[in-house]
Phi, psi and omega in degrees: 000142179280130188279335179286154179284149172256139180233119176272120180274114183227033185250016181284169181288329184060032185296321179288333179282331180087355176202166183295116181300323184300333183262003178295142175295135178204123177052042175083006179212196174271160180301319180294321178291322178300310181297315181298316181298316179298317182289329179296338177282349183244327187248146178294324181227134179231130179240160173242124175268123184215153177294317179228151177274083179262010185249023186305327183278359188257005182055038178261147174274103186262133171255100182281133182307135178297139181297341177295335184252083188267073176206159176268006180287152178303336180302325178298317178294317179297311183296322176294318178303313179299320182289319187277329182255059187300329182282350184261146177240344182227138185222142168263132183239136177217134176289143180298333187266020178239072189283357183257003173293119186246184182301325181295322178292313180298317178299318179298318178293314181297319180294333181277344181281119183246005181081358182254356181245165180273336181200155172232120189235140176289144178220137174238181179301333181276352177136191181275157180235083186300338179262031169216093183179185179248129180239146176247165180297344178302339180275351185300305183297312178296326179291321178296319177296318177297316181301319179298334178267008183059035179250121185239019184280101180297322179300320178296315178299312183298327181293343180257004183245173176276105185233137172253125178262134179252118181283126177249116185290325183272098181306327183300328181295336180255013179301130174235155189252114179245342182234162176303325179294317178294324177296315179298320177299317180296323180295333180283343184282000000 
């Protein structure tokens, strides 16, 4: 079992989807339960980062976004994660809407983490995937400074930090669902 905590980010607006992505049916359960269950087979502790705790019936360990961070941007989830999981220094992060990230991707990211970088992030031919990676507490202060400037661009933050990018050849593994059409495509897989 992987000792660092895994955090499923499920606090987005889901505006393009038209409904909360985390609660969409997927593989006989909800998307958030599907993601959490898969990660529980690999990680000792799995949390769900969410704007609101709408998952009470699912036996999930929810980290509800701190009211100080009033935005739907991932920075709110990261900053709350850093505040609530004070004993932790390294975190695996995965977006709720990327259900095809498998053990091989997670293993590649974990194997690339050497303790000398601030983050290890998945990258495919289409670009970086900031919500699939390993983050360290070293990003907390710069992220808080960005948040104070109302800047939520994770890519910009990562470009100024020590980051190792792990190339994932199979684009499909990092497929994420933002629209009803993309969700329907994912259901066919």
